[in-house]
Every structure is written in structure tokens, then in C-alpha cells.
C-alpha positions as CSV (number, residue, x, y, z in Angstrom):
1,X,0.0,0.2,-0.2
2,X,1.6,3.5,-1.3
3,X,5.0,1.8,-2.1
4,X,5.2,4.7,-4.6
5,X,4.4,7.6,-2.4
6,X,7.7,9.8,-1.8
7,X,6.5,11.3,1.9
8,X,8.6,14.3,1.1
9,X,6.0,15.4,-1.9
10,X,3.4,15.4,0.5
11,X,1.3,18.0,2.2
12,X,-1.0,16.7,4.7
13,X,-3.6,19.4,5.8
14,X,-7.0,19.7,7.5
15,X,-9.2,22.8,7.7
16,X,-11.4,24.0,10.0
17,X,-14.7,26.0,9.1
18,X,-17.3,28.0,11.4
19,X,-21.1,29.7,10.1
20,X,-20.4,33.2,8.2
21,X,-22.5,34.2,11.4
22,X,-22.6,34.1,15.3
23,X,-26.4,32.5,15.1
24,X,-29.1,32.0,13.4
25,X,-31.0,35.0,14.7
26,X,-28.1,36.9,13.3
27,X,-29.0,35.6,9.8
28,X,-30.2,38.0,7.4
29,X,-33.4,37.4,6.1
30,X,-32.7,36.1,2.6
31,X,-29.7,33.8,4.1
32,X,-32.3,32.5,6.5
33,X,-34.8,31.3,4.5
34,X,-31.9,29.6,2.1
35,X,-30.8,28.1,5.2
36,X,-34.4,26.5,6.4
37,X,-34.9,25.2,2.9
38,X,-31.3,23.2,3.0
39,X,-32.5,21.8,6.4
40,X,-35.7,21.1,5.4
41,X,-35.1,17.3,4.9
42,X,-33.1,17.3,8.6
43,X,-35.8,19.4,10.7
44,X,-38.3,17.2,12.0
45,X,-40.7,16.7,15.1
46,X,-38.9,19.0,17.9
47,X,-36.1,20.1,15.8
48,X,-35.9,23.4,13.7
49,X,-33.4,24.8,11.4
50,X,-32.0,26.9,14.1
51,X,-31.4,23.9,16.4
52,X,-29.4,23.1,13.4
53,X,-27.4,26.5,12.8
54,X,-24.3,24.8,14.8
55,X,-23.6,23.0,11.5
56,X,-23.6,25.5,9.0
57,X,-19.8,25.6,8.7
58,X,-19.8,22.3,7.3
59,X,-21.3,23.9,4.2
60,X,-19.4,25.7,1.9
61,X,-22.0,28.1,0.9
62,X,-22.7,29.0,4.7
63,X,-19.6,28.4,6.6
64,X,-16.1,30.2,6.2
65,X,-12.4,29.0,7.0
66,X,-10.9,30.2,9.7
67,X,-8.0,27.7,9.7
68,X,-5.9,25.9,7.7
69,X,-2.9,23.7,9.1
70,X,-0.2,22.1,6.6
71,X,2.4,19.8,7.1
72,X,5.3,18.5,5.4
73,X,8.1,15.8,6.1
74,X,11.7,16.7,5.7
75,X,14.3,14.4,6.7
76,X,17.5,15.5,8.8
77,X,20.0,12.9,8.4
78,X,18.6,9.4,8.6
79,X,15.6,11.1,10.8
80,X,12.5,11.6,9.5
81,X,10.6,14.9,11.2
82,X,7.4,16.6,10.0
83,X,7.2,20.7,9.9
84,X,3.4,21.8,10.6
85,X,2.4,25.5,9.7
86,X,-0.9,27.4,10.2
87,X,-3.0,29.9,8.3
88,X,-5.5,31.1,11.1
89,X,-7.8,34.3,10.9
90,X,-10.8,36.0,11.0
91,X,-10.3,37.0,7.1
92,X,-10.7,34.4,4.9
93,X,-9.6,35.8,2.1
94,X,-6.1,36.8,3.2
95,X,-5.9,33.3,5.1
96,X,-6.7,31.4,1.6
97,X,-4.5,33.6,0.0
98,X,-1.7,32.6,2.2
99,X,-2.3,29.2,1.9
100,X,-3.0,29.2,-2.1
101,X,0.6,31.2,-2.2
102,X,2.2,28.3,-0.4
103,X,0.7,25.9,-2.8
104,X,1.4,27.6,-6.3
105,X,5.0,28.1,-5.0
106,X,6.0,24.6,-3.3
107,X,3.3,22.5,-4.5
108,X,2.7,22.7,-8.3
109,X,4.8,19.7,-9.6
110,X,3.4,16.4,-11.3
111,X,4.9,14.6,-8.3
112,X,2.9,16.8,-5.6
113,X,0.3,15.2,-3.4
114,X,-2.1,16.8,-0.9
115,X,-3.1,14.6,1.7
116,X,-6.5,14.7,4.5
117,X,-8.6,12.5,5.9
118,X,-12.3,12.7,4.1
119,X,-10.5,15.3,2.4
120,X,-11.9,14.2,-1.0
121,X,-15.5,14.8,0.5
122,X,-14.6,17.5,2.7
123,X,-11.6,19.4,3.0
124,X,-10.5,20.2,-0.5
125,X,-13.8,21.5,-2.3
126,X,-14.6,23.0,0.5
127,X,-11.3,25.2,0.2
128,X,-11.8,25.0,-4.0
129,X,-15.0,26.7,-3.2
130,X,-14.5,28.9,-0.7
131,X,-11.5,30.4,-3.3
132,X,-14.4,31.1,-5.9
133,X,-16.8,32.6,-3.6
134,X,-13.4,35.0,-2.6
135,X,-13.1,35.7,-5.6
136,X,-9.2,33.5,-5.6
137,X,-8.0,31.8,-8.4
138,X,-8.2,27.8,-7.4
139,X,-4.7,26.6,-7.2
140,X,-3.7,23.8,-9.9
141,X,-3.5,21.3,-7.2
142,X,-6.9,21.9,-6.3
143,X,-8.7,22.2,-9.6
144,X,-9.6,19.1,-10.3
145,X,-12.3,20.3,-13.0
146,X,-11.7,18.1,-16.1
147,X,-8.9,15.7,-14.8
148,X,-8.9,12.2,-15.3
149,X,-9.2,10.1,-11.9
150,X,-5.3,9.5,-12.3
151,X,-4.6,13.0,-12.8
152,X,-6.3,14.1,-9.3
153,X,-3.2,14.4,-6.8
154,X,-5.2,13.9,-3.8
155,X,-4.9,11.3,-1.2
156,X,-7.1,10.9,1.1
157,X,-6.6,8.4,4.3
158,X,-10.1,7.6,4.9
159,X,-10.7,6.4,1.0
160,X,-7.5,4.5,1.8
161,X,-9.5,2.9,5.1
162,X,-11.9,1.9,2.8
163,X,-10.2,-0.6,0.1
164,X,-13.4,0.3,-2.2
165,X,-16.2,-0.1,0.4
166,X,-18.4,2.5,0.0
167,X,-20.8,2.0,3.2
168,X,-18.9,3.3,5.8
169,X,-17.6,6.6,7.2
170,X,-14.3,6.0,9.6
171,X,-13.1,8.8,11.7
172,X,-9.8,9.9,12.2
173,X,-10.6,9.3,16.0
174,X,-11.5,5.5,15.5
175,X,-8.5,4.7,13.3
176,X,-6.1,6.8,15.6
177,X,-7.1,4.3,18.4
178,X,-7.1,1.5,16.2
179,X,-3.3,2.2,15.2
180,X,-2.3,3.2,18.7
181,X,-1.7,6.8,17.4
182,X,-2.5,9.5,20.4
183,X,-5.8,10.5,20.0
184,X,-6.4,14.1,18.3
185,X,-9.5,14.9,20.4
186,X,-8.0,15.7,23.8
187,X,-9.4,19.0,24.0
188,X,-12.3,19.8,21.7
189,X,-14.1,18.4,18.5
190,X,-15.3,19.1,15.5
191,X,-18.6,20.3,17.3
192,X,-17.3,22.4,19.5
193,X,-15.1,24.8,16.6
194,X,-18.5,27.0,16.5
195,X,-18.9,28.0,19.6
196,X,-15.1,28.3,20.8
197,X,-14.8,30.7,17.8
198,X,-18.0,32.6,18.1
199,X,-18.8,32.2,21.8
200,X,-15.4,32.0,23.4
201,X,-13.3,33.6,20.5
202,X,-10.8,31.3,21.2
203,X,-8.5,31.0,17.6
204,X,-5.2,29.6,19.2
205,X,-7.4,26.7,20.3
206,X,-8.6,26.2,17.1
207,X,-5.6,26.1,15.9
208,X,-4.0,23.5,18.1
209,X,-6.8,21.3,17.2
210,X,-6.5,21.6,13.6
211,X,-2.5,21.2,14.0
212,X,-3.5,17.8,15.8
213,X,-5.3,16.6,13.2
214,X,-2.7,17.5,11.0
215,X,-0.7,15.3,12.7
216,X,-2.7,12.4,13.2
217,X,-3.1,12.5,9.6
218,X,0.3,12.1,9.5
219,X,1.3,9.6,11.8
220,X,-1.6,7.2,9.9
221,X,-0.3,7.3,6.4
222,X,2.9,6.4,7.9
223,X,1.6,3.5,9.6
224,X,-0.4,3.1,6.0
225,X,3.2,2.5,4.6
226,X,4.0,0.3,7.8
227,X,6.7,3.2,8.6
228,X,7.5,3.9,12.4
229,X,5.3,7.1,13.6
230,X,6.9,10.4,14.8
231,X,7.9,11.3,18.1
232,X,7.1,14.5,19.8
233,X,10.5,16.0,18.9
234,X,10.3,15.1,15.1
235,X,7.5,17.7,14.8
236,X,8.8,21.2,14.1
237,X,5.9,24.2,14.3
238,X,6.2,26.6,12.4
239,X,5.5,30.6,13.8
């Protein structure tokens, strides 16, 4: 499995997104109507669209990216290291512009790959959609329109784990436990990001959570390749 992948060509990433507005009541009338329509099949019994608004961040039309963490492998002598950097802030256009600059400069060749857990379903298309919404050009490695499947340079650790099985979603947390990797969910989980952002206003906490997910995906990729996982000393955080 993955025998032909050169880890030095892989950028591992994770995004965190939140609803564009702090609460359902803050939605402009036209957006409230659109959200109600979007949720019409999920709202039932006593659950209303307003009750579901904390999920709005998972939809690129209703959410915005507040953090992208990305990590890459480097060799120092015979030791494999993992360097990680985060693009984090309230200004999504600026954040995406910085991240896109990284992709355009350093991940623009045939051999380069992006890797995320459930990235093909969530992270990769979400970034592309938000680029368009913000009036930004989609970096070549993310722009898959018209490409053949073998031309798409995306690795998805959840897809790899499926082995062709389309029935089940397997969480990163579950696979971390299966492969004896430290869980990324030691502080918060994805369902709490919206409140940590809009209520606690704690971007640093979200950044740390996002970085833990990236590290876990990197560790999982190493396990899939039958390699030793990284120690804490092998991980370097960029400012």
C-alpha cells in the first residue's frame, strides 16, 4: 500500500470552518430562508432549522474557513521530521491567499500530493469553493475540473482505509485508536469549533486542535506505509 509515494512530496492538511454568522438569529432574512430550505429534510419533530445552525460550518455556502493547518515531511540525516504551519484568522480571503501562495510556490509539480482525512469529500472541495466565493483563483493542485481520476493528486486516508467499501464513514479518532496513535480529540472536537470561535473567541485553541488533526493524519499515513510514527521531538511548528 502506497509503496510508490514519496513522503517528501506530500502536504498533509486539515481545515476548520465555522458558520458565517454567530447564530441563526443573526442571519439576514434571505439567508435564513435559504438555510431553512437547506435543512428542510433534517429538521423534524421538535428539531428546527435554528437548532441545526451550529452545523452550518460544514457547508461551504453557509460557512467560512478560519484555519488551515498543513504539514510536510523532511529528512534530517536519517531521521524523518514533520514541519507544520497554520494559516489562521478571521479574514478568510487573506488566509486563503496565503495558503494558495504556498500551494502555487511549493506544490505545483506532477509529483506533489495533498493528503487529508475525508479530504476528497470535505477539505479539498471546501477550499476550492471558498476560493471561488472569495474571488480567488483555485490553485492547480486543487482544481480538478476536467481531470481524469489518475490526474487528481489527492490522497485521502479515509478512502485508503475503505479498500473500495462505500458503506461506512470511519473517523480519524477511531483510526487513531486502532493504530495506537495519540488521539487528536484531547481538548475539543469538531462539533465545538463554532462555539470556541463565536462564543469563546479562542482562535489559538482552534489552531492547536487543527494542528493535532494534521499530525494524526500524518501518523496514520506512516502506519499505512508500515513506517514508525513520529515522536514529539520529530514535529516542528512554524511561527
